C-alpha positions, 0 to 999 in steps of 0.5 A: 588401475583406472583400465580398472576402475572404469568398467567396474564402476560403468557395471555398477551402474549398469546392475543398479539401473536394472535393479528397478522395484516397481514398475515406474520406478525409483531406479535407485534411491537410499531412502528405505520403501518405510521411509517413503510411504510414511506421508500425507497422501491426496490422490492426485489421478485415478486410471484405468487402463483398458484394451490399450486405452487409458480411461481417467476414473479419478471421480469414482474417489472424490476427495480421497487421502491417505494419512500414512506412520511410520508405527504402522498407523493409517488413516484415511479421510473417506467423504463418507465415513469422515476418518478411517483408523487401522493399519498398513503394511507391507509384504515380504517383497515389499511390492504389495501394499496391505491396509487393514482398517475399522470400516468394512465396507470403505466406501467412495462414491462419486457425488454427481450420480447415483448409479451403481457403478459410480460407488467405489468399495473396498473391503477392510483388509484391503490389497494393491500392487504397488506402482510408483514410490517415491518420497513424492508420489505413492502409486497402487493398483486397486483390485478393481485395476484402476491405479491409484496415482497420490501425490504429497499433500 
């Protein structure tokens, strides 16, 4: 009996570790995706990978914060518009996060410069690929190719 249990356990462990939904994990969790995403998030860092090099672009999103609630309400905190209310959802595969907010566009401006490249705007309906989703980390990739790494506030 022990001969069967040990290989079966190792096979189960291997299968669970290889079934990772997001590129950066987690490999396994008992929390649902809704439970993990429901939180108050603050942008910790934003990065862009170009030609194998990684550049920090956090200053394009000053004080970006999200409040995501289980009842699908999302509140975005932006320096220009204060609070934006809307709804959020996962796509069926739960690898994509969507928001629908009551303001178009959602704009973030780097306070240190008024150059066009320092303005970041999102549509009122926006879609993000999820890179990592744990109870402490929420990493999404925007339409510009930037990875927005949120941490629990």
